[in-house]
N, CA, C and O atoms as a printed pandas DataFrame, in Angstrom:
     atom_number atom_name residue_name chain_id  residue_number  x_coord  y_coord  z_coord
0              1         N          MET        A               1    8.502   -6.733  -20.884
1              2        CA          MET        A               1    7.253   -6.339  -21.506
2              3         C          MET        A               1    6.205   -7.435  -21.339
3              4         O          MET        A               1    5.029   -7.138  -21.132
4              5         N          GLN        A               2    6.616   -8.689  -21.428
5              6        CA          GLN        A               2    5.654   -9.783  -21.336
6              7         C          GLN        A               2    4.982   -9.817  -19.966
7              8         O          GLN        A               2    3.823  -10.218  -19.859
8              9         N          THR        A               3    5.688   -9.405  -18.923
9             10        CA          THR        A               3    5.116   -9.379  -17.578
10            11         C          THR        A               3    4.270   -8.141  -17.371
11            12         O          THR        A               3    3.251   -8.192  -16.683
12            13         N          PHE        A               4    4.681   -7.029  -17.958
13            14        CA          PHE        A               4    4.030   -5.742  -17.741
14            15         C          PHE        A               4    2.721   -5.609  -18.511
15            16         O          PHE        A               4    1.726   -5.140  -17.958
16            17         N          LEU        A               5    2.708   -6.012  -19.771
17            18        CA          LEU        A               5    1.562   -5.770  -20.642
18            19         C          LEU        A               5    0.244   -6.390  -20.194
19            20         O          LEU        A               5   -0.796   -5.775  -20.427
20            21         N          PRO        A               6    0.216   -7.560  -19.570
21            22        CA          PRO        A               6   -1.094   -8.094  -19.153
22            23         C          PRO        A               6   -1.877   -7.153  -18.235
23            24         O          PRO        A               6   -3.107   -7.198  -18.213
24            25         N          HIS        A               7   -1.190   -6.315  -17.488
25            26        CA          HIS        A               7   -1.894   -5.362  -16.626
26            27         C          HIS        A               7   -2.655   -4.333  -17.441
27            28         O          HIS        A               7   -3.617   -3.744  -16.946
28            29         N          PHE        A               8   -2.244   -4.104  -18.682
29            30        CA          PHE        A               8   -2.892   -3.109  -19.524
30            31         C          PHE        A               8   -3.934   -3.721  -20.443
31            32         O          PHE        A               8   -4.570   -3.004  -21.216
32            33         N          GLU        A               9   -4.120   -5.034  -20.374
33            34        CA          GLU        A               9   -5.195   -5.660  -21.129
34            35         C          GLU        A               9   -6.535   -5.340  -20.483
35            36         O          GLU        A               9   -7.577   -5.384  -21.136
36            37         N          LYS        A              10   -6.499   -5.017  -19.192
37            38        CA          LYS        A              10   -7.700   -4.611  -18.480
38            39         C          LYS        A              10   -7.992   -3.165  -18.865
39            40         O          LYS        A              10   -7.246   -2.562  -19.636
40            41         N          ASN        A              11   -9.055   -2.620  -18.342
41            42        CA          ASN        A              11   -9.356   -1.210  -18.582
42            43         C          ASN        A              11   -8.382   -0.375  -17.761
43            44         O          ASN        A              11   -8.583   -0.187  -16.562
44            45         N          VAL        A              12   -7.326    0.128  -18.401
45            46        CA          VAL        A              12   -6.304    0.869  -17.661
46            47         C          VAL        A              12   -6.848    2.144  -17.054
47            48         O          VAL        A              12   -6.263    2.674  -16.109
48            49         N          PHE        A              13   -7.939    2.641  -17.569
49            50        CA          PHE        A              13   -8.484    3.886  -17.043
50            51         C          PHE        A              13   -9.103    3.679  -15.659
51            52         O          PHE        A              13   -9.427    4.648  -14.974
52            53         N          ALA        A              14   -9.266    2.430  -15.252
53            54        CA          ALA        A              14   -9.716    2.145  -13.895
54            55         C          ALA        A              14   -8.587    2.369  -12.890
55            56         O          ALA        A              14   -8.837    2.485  -11.690
56            57         N          TYR        A              15   -7.345    2.429  -13.377
57            58        CA          TYR        A              15   -6.188    2.655  -12.509
58            59         C          TYR        A              15   -5.885    4.135  -12.381
59            60         O          TYR        A              15   -4.717    4.522  -12.414
60            61         N          ALA        A              16   -6.885    4.962  -12.238
61            62        CA          ALA        A              16   -6.688    6.411  -12.273
62            63         C          ALA        A              16   -6.142    6.982  -10.965
63            64         O          ALA        A              16   -5.981    8.197  -10.855
64            65         N          ASN        A              17   -5.853    6.140   -9.973
65            66        CA          ASN        A              17   -5.197    6.651   -8.777
66            67         C          ASN        A              17   -3.879    7.272   -9.198
67            68         O          ASN        A              17   -3.150    6.705  -10.011
68            69         N          HIS        A              18   -3.574    8.439   -8.643
69            70        CA          HIS        A              18   -2.393    9.176   -9.075
70            71         C          HIS        A              18   -1.474    9.360   -7.887
71            72         O          HIS        A              18   -1.886    9.856   -6.838
72            73         N          TYR        A              19   -0.222    8.958   -8.059
73            74        CA          TYR        A              19    0.702    8.951   -6.943
74            75         C          TYR        A              19    1.934    9.781   -7.226
75            76         O          TYR        A              19    2.432    9.821   -8.351
76            77         N          VAL        A              20    2.418   10.444   -6.191
77            78        CA          VAL        A              20    3.740   11.060   -6.186
78            79         C          VAL        A              20    4.351   10.771   -4.818
79            80         O          VAL        A              20    3.677   10.238   -3.936
80            81         N          SER        A              21    5.605   11.116   -4.640
81            82        CA          SER        A              21    6.322   10.921   -3.375
82            83         C          SER        A              21    6.434    9.465   -2.964
83            84         O          SER        A              21    6.372    9.147   -1.777
84            85         N          GLY        A              22    6.600    8.577   -3.940
85            86        CA          GLY        A              22    6.870    7.176   -3.628
86            87         C          GLY        A              22    5.691    6.393   -3.104
87            88         O          GLY        A              22    5.882    5.314   -2.543
88            89         N          ALA        A              23    4.477    6.893   -3.263
89            90        CA          ALA        A              23    3.315    6.220   -2.708
90            91         C          ALA        A              23    2.775    5.108   -3.598
91            92         O          ALA        A              23    1.917    4.338   -3.166
92            93         N          ALA        A              24    3.261    5.010   -4.829
93            94        CA          ALA        A              24    2.731    4.009   -5.760
94            95         C          ALA        A              24    3.267    2.623   -5.440
95            96         O          ALA        A              24    4.407    2.469   -5.001
96            97         N          ASP        A              25    2.445    1.634   -5.660
97            98        CA          ASP        A              25    2.846    0.243   -5.502
98            99         C          ASP        A              25    3.179   -0.328   -6.871
99           100         O          ASP        A              25    2.749    0.203   -7.895
100          101         N          TYR        A              26    3.946   -1.411   -6.883
101          102        CA          TYR        A              26    4.242   -2.121   -8.121
102          103         C          TYR        A              26    3.163   -3.160   -8.364
103          104         O          TYR        A              26    2.616   -3.724   -7.416
104          105         N          PHE        A              27    2.851   -3.416   -9.639
105          106        CA          PHE        A              27    1.988   -4.535   -9.966
106          107         C          PHE        A              27    2.737   -5.811   -9.607
107          108         O          PHE        A              27    3.961   -5.868   -9.726
108          109         N          ASP        A              28    2.007   -6.836   -9.168
109          110        CA          ASP        A              28    2.641   -8.116   -8.857
110          111         C          ASP        A              28    3.375   -8.634  -10.083
111          112         O          ASP        A              28    2.835   -8.648  -11.190
112          113         N          GLY        A              29    4.607   -9.056   -9.870
113          114        CA          GLY        A              29    5.396   -9.622  -10.941
114          115         C          GLY        A              29    6.313   -8.650  -11.649
115          116         O          GLY        A              29    7.139   -9.065  -12.462
116          117         N          ILE        A              30    6.187   -7.344  -11.356
117          118        CA          ILE        A              30    7.092   -6.376  -11.997
118          119         C          ILE        A              30    7.831   -5.532  -10.960
119          120         O          ILE        A              30    8.262   -4.414  -11.243
120          121         N          GLU        A              31    7.969   -6.085   -9.757
121          122        CA          GLU        A              31    8.741   -5.387   -8.739
122          123         C          GLU        A              31   10.201   -5.328   -9.183
123          124         O          GLU        A              31   10.664   -6.228   -9.883
124          125         N          PRO        A              32   10.941   -4.278   -8.786
125          126        CA          PRO        A              32   12.356   -4.209   -9.172
126          127         C          PRO        A              32   13.151   -5.360   -8.559
127          128         O          PRO        A              32   12.878   -5.808   -7.446
128          129         N          LEU        A              33   14.124   -5.814   -9.305
129          130        CA          LEU        A              33   15.044   -6.819   -8.786
130          131         C          LEU        A              33   16.000   -6.139   -7.814
131          132         O          LEU        A              33   16.209   -4.930   -7.913
132          133         N          PRO        A              34   16.586   -6.882   -6.879
133          134        CA          PRO        A              34   17.481   -6.265   -5.891
134          135         C          PRO        A              34   18.628   -5.456   -6.513
135          136         O          PRO        A              34   19.052   -4.450   -5.943
136          137         N          GLU        A              35   19.126   -5.885   -7.666
137          138        CA          GLU        A              35   20.253   -5.185   -8.289
138          139         C          GLU        A              35   19.832   -4.006   -9.170
139          140         O          GLU        A              35   20.694   -3.316   -9.714
140          141         N          GLU        A              36   18.532   -3.762   -9.322
141          142        CA          GLU        A              36   18.054   -2.661  -10.160
142          143         C          GLU        A              36   17.973   -1.366   -9.368
143          144         O          GLU        A              36   17.698   -1.371   -8.168
144          145         N          TYR        A              37   18.217   -0.257  -10.059
145          146        CA          TYR        A              37   18.134    1.064   -9.444
146          147         C          TYR        A              37   16.678    1.454   -9.237
147          148         O          TYR        A              37   15.811    1.098  -10.036
148          149         N          GLN        A              38   16.414    2.189   -8.156
149          150        CA          GLN        A              38   15.091    2.744   -7.914
150          151         C          GLN        A              38   15.238    4.229   -7.606
151          152         O          GLN        A              38   16.107    4.630   -6.833
152          153         N          ILE        A              39   14.392    5.026   -8.210
153          154        CA          ILE        A              39   14.344    6.460   -7.955
154          155         C          ILE        A              39   12.967    6.764   -7.383
155          156         O          ILE        A              39   11.956    6.402   -7.986
156          157         N          VAL        A              40   12.910    7.416   -6.243
157          158        CA          VAL        A              40   11.624    7.804   -5.657
158          159         C          VAL        A              40   11.190    9.094   -6.334
159          160         O          VAL        A              40   11.862   10.120   -6.232
160          161         N          LYS        A              41   10.068    9.033   -7.021
161          162        CA          LYS        A              41    9.527   10.178   -7.741
162          163         C          LYS        A              41    8.770   11.071   -6.764
163          164         O          LYS        A              41    7.913   10.605   -6.014
164          165         N          ARG        A              42    9.099   12.353   -6.785
165          166        CA          ARG        A              42    8.509   13.294   -5.841
166          167         C          ARG        A              42    7.381   14.130   -6.438
167          168         O          ARG        A              42    6.514   14.617   -5.712
168          169         N          ARG        A              43    7.393   14.292   -7.733
169          170        CA          ARG        A              43    6.365   15.062   -8.430
170          171         C          ARG        A              43    6.027   14.341   -9.727
171          172         O          ARG        A              43    6.442   13.200   -9.926
172          173         N          TYR        A              44    5.287   14.986  -10.601
173          174        CA          TYR        A              44    4.839   14.329  -11.828
174          175         C          TYR        A              44    5.991   13.841  -12.693
175          176         O          TYR        A              44    5.907   12.753  -13.264
176          177         N          SER        A              45    7.062   14.613  -12.805
177          178        CA          SER        A              45    8.212   14.200  -13.604
178          179         C          SER        A              45    9.189   13.410  -12.763
179          180         O          SER        A              45    9.477   13.774  -11.623
180          181         N          GLY        A              46    9.699   12.329  -13.325
181          182        CA          GLY        A              46   10.722   11.543  -12.638
182          183         C          GLY        A              46   12.032   12.293  -12.479
183          184         O          GLY        A              46   12.894   11.875  -11.707
184          185         N          PHE        A              47   12.194   13.393  -13.198
185          186        CA          PHE        A              47   13.413   14.202  -13.104
186          187         C          PHE        A              47   13.348   15.243  -11.995
187          188         O          PHE        A              47   14.390   15.675  -11.502
188          189         N          PHE        A              48   12.158   15.652  -11.594
189          190        CA          PHE        A              48   11.998   16.765  -10.665
190          191         C          PHE        A              48   12.387   16.360   -9.238
191          192         O          PHE        A              48   11.753   15.497   -8.632
192          193         N          GLY        A              49   13.425   16.989   -8.721
193          194        CA          GLY        A              49   13.822   16.753   -7.328
194          195         C          GLY        A              49   14.393   15.375   -7.059
195          196         O          GLY        A              49   14.362   14.905   -5.922
196          197         N          THR        A              50   14.922   14.712   -8.098
197          198        CA          THR        A              50   15.491   13.370   -7.922
198          199         C          THR        A              50   16.920   13.340   -8.474
199          200         O          THR        A              50   17.401   14.320   -9.043
200          201         N          ASP        A              51   17.569   12.223   -8.298
201          202        CA          ASP        A              51   18.904   12.013   -8.852
202          203         C          ASP        A              51   18.855   11.273  -10.184
203          204         O          ASP        A              51   19.867   10.723  -10.618
204          205         N          LEU        A              52   17.699   11.250  -10.838
205          206        CA          LEU        A              52   17.555   10.505  -12.080
206          207         C          LEU        A              52   18.545   10.970  -13.142
207          208         O          LEU        A              52   19.188   10.139  -13.783
208          209         N          GLU        A              53   18.681   12.265  -13.340
209          210        CA          GLU        A              53   19.604   12.782  -14.362
210          211         C          GLU        A              53   21.046   12.371  -14.066
211          212         O          GLU        A              53   21.776   11.990  -14.981
212          213         N          ILE        A              54   21.457   12.441  -12.820
213          214        CA          ILE        A              54   22.822   12.044  -12.431
214          215         C          ILE        A              54   23.039   10.563  -12.727
215          216         O          ILE        A              54   24.071   10.183  -13.280
216          217         N          LEU        A              55   22.069    9.729  -12.359
217          218        CA          LEU        A              55   22.165    8.293  -12.597
218          219         C          LEU        A              55   22.247    7.984  -14.094
219          220         O          LEU        A              55   23.115    7.225  -14.526
220          221         N          LEU        A              56   21.350    8.566  -14.875
221          222        CA          LEU        A              56   21.318    8.287  -16.310
222          223         C          LEU        A              56   22.606    8.730  -17.007
223          224         O          LEU        A              56   23.157    7.998  -17.829
224          225         N          LYS        A              57   23.076    9.918  -16.676
225          226        CA          LYS        A              57   24.327   10.407  -17.279
226          227         C          LYS        A              57   25.501    9.519  -16.864
227          228         O          LYS        A              57   26.361    9.201  -17.686
228          229         N          GLY        A              58   25.536    9.120  -15.598
229          230        CA          GLY        A              58   26.601    8.255  -15.108
230          231         C          GLY        A              58   26.627    6.904  -15.794
231          232         O          GLY        A              58   27.691    6.312  -15.972
232          233         N          LEU        A              59   25.456    6.413  -16.181
233          234        CA          LEU        A              59   25.354    5.118  -16.858
234          235         C          LEU        A              59   25.488    5.241  -18.379
235          236         O          LEU        A              59   25.509    4.233  -19.085
236          237         N          GLY        A              60   25.578    6.469  -18.878
237          238        CA          GLY        A              60   25.702    6.682  -20.319
238          239         C          GLY        A              60   24.428    6.402  -21.093
239          240         O          GLY        A              60   24.482    6.043  -22.269
240          241         N          ILE        A              61   23.290    6.561  -20.449
241          242        CA          ILE        A              61   21.999    6.284  -21.080
242          243         C          ILE        A              61   21.649    7.393  -22.077
243          244         O          ILE        A              61   21.811    8.577  -21.781
244          245         N          GLU        A              62   21.172    7.002  -23.252
245          246        CA          GLU        A              62   20.750    7.966  -24.275
246          247         C          GLU        A              62   19.274    7.833  -24.631
247          248         O          GLU        A              62   18.673    8.784  -25.131
248          249         N          HIS        A              63   18.678    6.658  -24.379
249          250        CA          HIS        A              63   17.287    6.386  -24.730
250          251         C          HIS        A              63   16.489    6.068  -23.475
251          252         O          HIS        A              63   16.944    5.325  -22.605
252          253         N          ILE        A              64   15.302    6.635  -23.393
253          254        CA          ILE        A              64   14.397    6.377  -22.270
254          255         C          ILE        A              64   13.100    5.812  -22.835
255          256         O          ILE        A              64   12.526    6.366  -23.773
256          257         N          TYR        A              65   12.641    4.694  -22.250
257          258        CA          TYR        A              65   11.392    4.059  -22.648
258          259         C          TYR        A              65   10.340    4.340  -21.590
259          260         O          TYR        A              65   10.510    3.979  -20.426
260          261         N          GLY        A              66    9.252    4.985  -21.997
261          262        CA          GLY        A              66    8.188    5.336  -21.073
262          263         C          GLY        A              66    7.087    4.300  -21.053
263          264         O          GLY        A              66    6.536    3.931  -22.091
264          265         N          VAL        A              67    6.773    3.833  -19.847
265          266        CA          VAL        A              67    5.642    2.933  -19.617
266          267         C          VAL        A              67    5.005    3.350  -18.301
267          268         O          VAL        A              67    5.676    3.935  -17.450
268          269         N          GLY        A              68    3.739    3.062  -18.121
269          270        CA          GLY        A              68    3.107    3.324  -16.841
270          271         C          GLY        A              68    1.887    4.219  -16.934
271          272         O          GLY        A              68    1.323    4.435  -18.007
272          273         N          LEU        A              69    1.503    4.725  -15.792
273          274        CA          LEU        A              69    0.314    5.567  -15.650
274          275         C          LEU        A              69    0.731    6.899  -15.058
275          276         O          LEU        A              69    1.721    6.924  -14.326
276          277         N          LEU        A              70    0.126    7.892  -15.288
277          278        CA          LEU        A              70   -0.877    8.238  -16.268
278          279         C          LEU        A              70   -0.202    8.900  -17.466
279          280         O          LEU        A              70    0.680    9.741  -17.294
280          281         N          THR        A              71   -0.609    8.528  -18.671
281          282        CA          THR        A              71    0.006    9.056  -19.881
282          283         C          THR        A              71   -0.056   10.575  -19.899
283          284         O          THR        A              71    0.912   11.236  -20.275
284          285         N          ASP        A              72   -1.192   11.128  -19.494
285          286        CA          ASP        A              72   -1.411   12.572  -19.578
286          287         C          ASP        A              72   -0.808   13.355  -18.414
287          288         O          ASP        A              72   -0.919   14.581  -18.378
288          289         N          VAL        A              73   -0.186   12.685  -17.482
289          290        CA          VAL        A              73    0.438   13.397  -16.368
290          291         C          VAL        A              73    1.889   12.929  -16.237
291          292         O          VAL        A              73    2.782   13.521  -16.842
292          293         N          CYS        A              74    2.127   11.900  -15.473
293          294        CA          CYS        A              74    3.498   11.482  -15.153
294          295         C          CYS        A              74    4.311   11.077  -16.377
295          296         O          CYS        A              74    5.468   11.477  -16.505
296          297         N          VAL        A              75    3.730   10.296  -17.270
297          298        CA          VAL        A              75    4.470    9.868  -18.456
298          299         C          VAL        A              75    4.812   11.092  -19.305
299          300         O          VAL        A              75    5.949   11.242  -19.752
300          301         N          HIS        A              76    3.833   11.961  -19.527
301          302        CA          HIS        A              76    4.048   13.158  -20.348
302          303         C          HIS        A              76    5.086   14.096  -19.720
303          304         O          HIS        A              76    5.999   14.551  -20.409
304          305         N          TYR        A              77    4.957   14.382  -18.447
305          306        CA          TYR        A              77    5.899   15.301  -17.786
306          307         C          TYR        A              77    7.320   14.727  -17.784
307          308         O          TYR        A              77    8.283   15.453  -18.029
308          309         N          THR        A              78    7.448   13.450  -17.514
309          310        CA          THR        A              78    8.779   12.830  -17.513
310          311         C          THR        A              78    9.369   12.836  -18.917
311          312         O          THR        A              78   10.560   13.102  -19.084
312          313         N          CYS        A              79    8.554   12.548  -19.925
313          314        CA          CYS        A              79    9.054   12.573  -21.302
314          315         C          CYS        A              79    9.449   13.980  -21.731
315          316         O          CYS        A              79   10.461   14.157  -22.409
316          317         N          ALA        A              80    8.664   14.982  -21.343
317          318        CA          ALA        A              80    9.014   16.368  -21.681
318          319         C          ALA        A              80   10.348   16.748  -21.050
319          320         O          ALA        A              80   11.186   17.375  -21.697
320          321         N          ASP        A              81   10.547   16.374  -19.797
321          322        CA          ASP        A              81   11.827   16.669  -19.140
322          323         C          ASP        A              81   12.966   15.874  -19.765
323          324         O          ASP        A              81   14.071   16.395  -19.919
324          325         N          ALA        A              82   12.714   14.631  -20.123
325          326        CA          ALA        A              82   13.746   13.822  -20.781
326          327         C          ALA        A              82   14.153   14.478  -22.101
327          328         O          ALA        A              82   15.337   14.528  -22.437
328          329         N          HIS        A              83   13.179   14.973  -22.836
329          330        CA          HIS        A              83   13.456   15.674  -24.088
330          331         C          HIS        A              83   14.316   16.917  -23.830
331          332         O          HIS        A              83   15.253   17.193  -24.578
332          333         N          GLN        A              84   13.997   17.655  -22.780
333          334        CA          GLN        A              84   14.764   18.859  -22.435
334          335         C          GLN        A              84   16.201   18.524  -22.038
335          336         O          GLN        A              84   17.099   19.357  -22.163
336          337         N          HIS        A              85   16.410   17.295  -21.557
337          338        CA          HIS        A              85   17.754   16.833  -21.187
338          339         C          HIS        A              85   18.434   16.087  -22.342
339          340         O          HIS        A              85   19.469   15.449  -22.150
340          341         N          ASP        A              86   17.848   16.170  -23.536
341          342        CA          ASP        A              86   18.422   15.603  -24.764
342          343         C          ASP        A              86   18.442   14.079  -24.833
343          344         O          ASP        A              86   19.317   13.505  -25.482
344          345         N          TYR        A              87   17.495   13.417  -24.176
345          346        CA          TYR        A              87   17.362   11.971  -24.314
346          347         C          TYR        A              87   16.444   11.663  -25.490
347          348         O          TYR        A              87   15.584   12.469  -25.845
348          349         N          HIS        A              88   16.632   10.496  -26.088
349          350        CA          HIS        A              88   15.701    9.990  -27.091
350          351         C          HIS        A              88   14.579    9.309  -26.302
351          352         O          HIS        A              88   14.837    8.418  -25.493
352          353         N          ILE        A              89   13.354    9.725  -26.537
353          354        CA          ILE        A              89   12.237    9.159  -25.780
354          355         C          ILE        A              89   11.441    8.198  -26.656
355          356         O          ILE        A              89   11.265    8.408  -27.856
356          357         N          HIS        A              90   10.968    7.139  -26.010
357          358        CA          HIS        A              90   10.151    6.125  -26.658
358          359         C          HIS        A              90    9.038    5.759  -25.678
359          360         O          HIS        A              90    9.314    5.298  -24.571
360          361         N          VAL        A              91    7.807    5.958  -26.072
361          362        CA          VAL        A              91    6.673    5.593  -25.228
362          363         C          VAL        A              91    5.983    4.405  -25.874
363          364         O          VAL        A              91    5.568    4.465  -27.032
364          365         N          VAL        A              92    5.867    3.330  -25.119
365          366        CA          VAL        A              92    5.281    2.095  -25.629
366          367         C          VAL        A              92    3.759    2.199  -25.511
367          368         O          VAL        A              92    3.200    2.135  -24.416
368          369         N          ARG        A              93    3.105    2.360  -26.662
369          370        CA          ARG        A              93    1.658    2.633  -26.703
370          371         C          ARG        A              93    0.846    1.631  -25.870
371          372         O          ARG        A              93   -0.084    2.031  -25.170
372          373         N          GLU        A              94    1.179    0.354  -25.935
373          374        CA          GLU        A              94    0.397   -0.673  -25.224
374          375         C          GLU        A              94    0.707   -0.732  -23.735
375          376         O          GLU        A              94    0.053   -1.474  -23.002
376          377         N          ALA        A              95    1.689    0.035  -23.276
377          378        CA          ALA        A              95    2.108   -0.061  -21.876
378          379         C          ALA        A              95    1.940    1.257  -21.134
379          380         O          ALA        A              95    2.624    1.511  -20.142
380          381         N          VAL        A              96    1.023    2.098  -21.621
381          382        CA          VAL        A              96    0.682    3.342  -20.927
382          383         C          VAL        A              96   -0.828    3.492  -20.936
383          384         O          VAL        A              96   -1.511    2.959  -21.810
384          385         N          GLY        A              97   -1.334    4.206  -19.978
385          386        CA          GLY        A              97   -2.764    4.478  -19.915
386          387         C          GLY        A              97   -3.003    5.813  -19.246
387          388         O          GLY        A              97   -2.262    6.203  -18.344
388          389         N          GLY        A              98   -4.032    6.514  -19.682
389          390        CA          GLY        A              98   -4.309    7.846  -19.172
390          391         C          GLY        A              98   -5.512    7.913  -18.268
391          392         O          GLY        A              98   -6.141    6.902  -17.957
392          393         N          SER        A              99   -5.822    9.138  -17.847
393          394        CA          SER        A              99   -6.969    9.350  -16.967
394          395         C          SER        A              99   -8.278    9.199  -17.729
395          396         O          SER        A              99   -9.327    8.966  -17.128
396          397         N          SER        A             100   -8.220    9.328  -19.044
397          398        CA          SER        A             100   -9.349    9.066  -19.935
398          399         C          SER        A             100   -8.761    8.763  -21.305
399          400         O          SER        A             100   -7.587    9.044  -21.549
400          401         N          LEU        A             101   -9.546    8.201  -22.188
401          402        CA          LEU        A             101   -9.058    7.892  -23.526
402          403         C          LEU        A             101   -8.659    9.173  -24.264
403          404         O          LEU        A             101   -7.631    9.204  -24.939
404          405         N          VAL        A             102   -9.462   10.219  -24.138
405          406        CA          VAL        A             102   -9.160   11.490  -24.804
406          407         C          VAL        A             102   -7.851   12.071  -24.274
407          408         O          VAL        A             102   -6.999   12.487  -25.058
408          409         N          ALA        A             103   -7.685   12.105  -22.958
409          410        CA          ALA        A             103   -6.455   12.643  -22.355
410          411         C          ALA        A             103   -5.250   11.792  -22.738
411          412         O          ALA        A             103   -4.172   12.323  -23.006
412          413         N          HIS        A             104   -5.428   10.492  -22.764
413          414        CA          HIS        A             104   -4.370    9.552  -23.142
414          415         C          HIS        A             104   -3.888    9.829  -24.562
415          416         O          HIS        A             104   -2.688    9.972  -24.799
416          417         N          GLU        A             105   -4.821    9.903  -25.503
417          418        CA          GLU        A             105   -4.463   10.139  -26.905
418          419         C          GLU        A             105   -3.841   11.518  -27.095
419          420         O          GLU        A             105   -2.913   11.672  -27.889
420          421         N          ALA        A             106   -4.342   12.522  -26.376
421          422        CA          ALA        A             106   -3.767   13.868  -26.474
422          423         C          ALA        A             106   -2.331   13.882  -25.961
423          424         O          ALA        A             106   -1.472   14.542  -26.547
424          425         N          ALA        A             107   -2.063   13.165  -24.882
425          426        CA          ALA        A             107   -0.705   13.094  -24.331
426          427         C          ALA        A             107    0.232   12.389  -25.296
427          428         O          ALA        A             107    1.364   12.832  -25.493
428          429         N          LEU        A             108   -0.222   11.298  -25.900
429          430        CA          LEU        A             108    0.616   10.614  -26.883
430          431         C          LEU        A             108    0.927   11.536  -28.060
431          432         O          LEU        A             108    2.050   11.545  -28.566
432          433         N          ALA        A             109   -0.065   12.310  -28.493
433          434        CA          ALA        A             109    0.159   13.260  -29.594
434          435         C          ALA        A             109    1.162   14.329  -29.185
435          436         O          ALA        A             109    2.011   14.717  -29.988
436          437         N          ALA        A             110    1.078   14.810  -27.952
437          438        CA          ALA        A             110    2.014   15.829  -27.468
438          439         C          ALA        A             110    3.435   15.280  -27.381
439          440         O          ALA        A             110    4.394   15.974  -27.716
440          441         N          ILE        A             111    3.566   14.045  -26.936
441          442        CA          ILE        A             111    4.889   13.413  -26.849
442          443         C          ILE        A             111    5.446   13.199  -28.252
443          444         O          ILE        A             111    6.629   13.435  -28.497
444          445         N          GLU        A             112    4.602   12.756  -29.162
445          446        CA          GLU        A             112    5.029   12.561  -30.551
446          447         C          GLU        A             112    5.445   13.900  -31.169
447          448         O          GLU        A             112    6.358   13.946  -31.994
448          449         N          TYR        A             113    4.783   14.977  -30.774
449          450        CA          TYR        A             113    5.147   16.309  -31.264
450          451         C          TYR        A             113    6.548   16.700  -30.785
451          452         O          TYR        A             113    7.313   17.318  -31.525
452          453         N          LEU        A             114    6.878   16.332  -29.534
453          454        CA          LEU        A             114    8.217   16.634  -29.004
454          455         C          LEU        A             114    9.307   15.942  -29.818
455          456         O          LEU        A             114   10.318   16.547  -30.175
456          457         N          GLN        A             115    9.077   14.664  -30.101
457          458        CA          GLN        A             115   10.054   13.877  -30.862
458          459         C          GLN        A             115    9.301   12.964  -31.818
459          460         O          GLN        A             115    8.640   12.012  -31.403
460          461         N          HIS        A             116    9.411   13.268  -33.093
461          462        CA          HIS        A             116    8.757   12.439  -34.114
462          463         C          HIS        A             116    9.252   10.998  -33.990
463          464         O          HIS        A             116   10.456   10.747  -33.946
464          465         N          GLY        A             117    8.316   10.061  -33.933
465          466        CA          GLY        A             117    8.661    8.647  -33.801
466          467         C          GLY        A             117    8.801    8.178  -32.366
467          468         O          GLY        A             117    9.204    7.040  -32.125
468          469         N          ALA        A             118    8.474    9.042  -31.401
469          470        CA          ALA        A             118    8.630    8.691  -29.987
470          471         C          ALA        A             118    7.613    7.646  -29.529
471          472         O          ALA        A             118    7.931    6.818  -28.676
472          473         N          VAL        A             119    6.412    7.670  -30.072
473          474        CA          VAL        A             119    5.384    6.709  -29.668
474          475         C          VAL        A             119    5.564    5.458  -30.526
475          476         O          VAL        A             119    5.446    5.494  -31.751
476          477         N          ILE        A             120    5.855    4.352  -29.841
477          478        CA          ILE        A             120    6.159    3.101  -30.529
478          479         C          ILE        A             120    5.255    1.982  -30.025
479          480         O          ILE        A             120    4.551    2.140  -29.028
480          481         N          SER        A             121    5.281    0.867  -30.716
481          482        CA          SER        A             121    4.466   -0.280  -30.327
482          483         C          SER        A             121    5.311   -1.285  -29.537
483          484         O          SER        A             121    6.541   -1.236  -29.548
484          485         N          GLU        A             122    4.623   -2.183  -28.863
485          486        CA          GLU        A             122    5.291   -3.279  -28.162
486          487         C          GLU        A             122    6.150   -4.078  -29.140
487          488         O          GLU        A             122    7.268   -4.479  -28.819
488          489         N          LYS        A             123    5.614   -4.299  -30.327
489          490        CA          LYS        A             123    6.337   -5.068  -31.348
490          491         C          LYS        A             123    7.680   -4.403  -31.671
491          492         O          LYS        A             123    8.692   -5.089  -31.814
492          493         N          GLU        A             124    7.692   -3.065  -31.786
493          494        CA          GLU        A             124    8.932   -2.357  -32.085
494          495         C          GLU        A             124    9.966   -2.506  -30.960
495          496         O          GLU        A             124   11.166   -2.575  -31.226
496          497         N          VAL        A             125    9.508   -2.554  -29.721
497          498        CA          VAL        A             125   10.431   -2.728  -28.593
498          499         C          VAL        A             125   11.052   -4.113  -28.629
499          500         O          VAL        A             125   12.244   -4.267  -28.361
500          501         N          CYS        A             126   10.264   -5.113  -28.955
501          502        CA          CYS        A             126   10.721   -6.498  -28.903
502          503         C          CYS        A             126   11.536   -6.925  -30.118
503          504         O          CYS        A             126   12.131   -8.003  -30.113
504          505         N          GLU        A             127   11.572   -6.088  -31.168
505          506        CA          GLU        A             127   12.335   -6.451  -32.378
506          507         C          GLU        A             127   13.812   -6.312  -32.173
507          508         O          GLU        A             127   14.590   -6.578  -33.090
């Protein structure tokens, strides 16, 4: 979180480029480590057309933490699918950004509607 959050201190709405099919780049300093798993996202949801569900079930994962862009598209769609697959979802408010402030807040409200308590703060993650 300490490496990721400084990118969101800027105006995150300036990062409105929207990527699917593995076209997104990593911010400097948060590239995956060689031993970390990577899933190439093909559509808005990280679950759609990928092996994400197989990987998560194989690892015994029950909680998913959402960070990234765009709150109102990729984060929301992935969280909705995670909810449908019975995962506990947690979206870190300070580590997501939307296409606009209104869309961002609406997406957070929709995610919170799916699972009460899903939208959390950076402080809650670090506790």
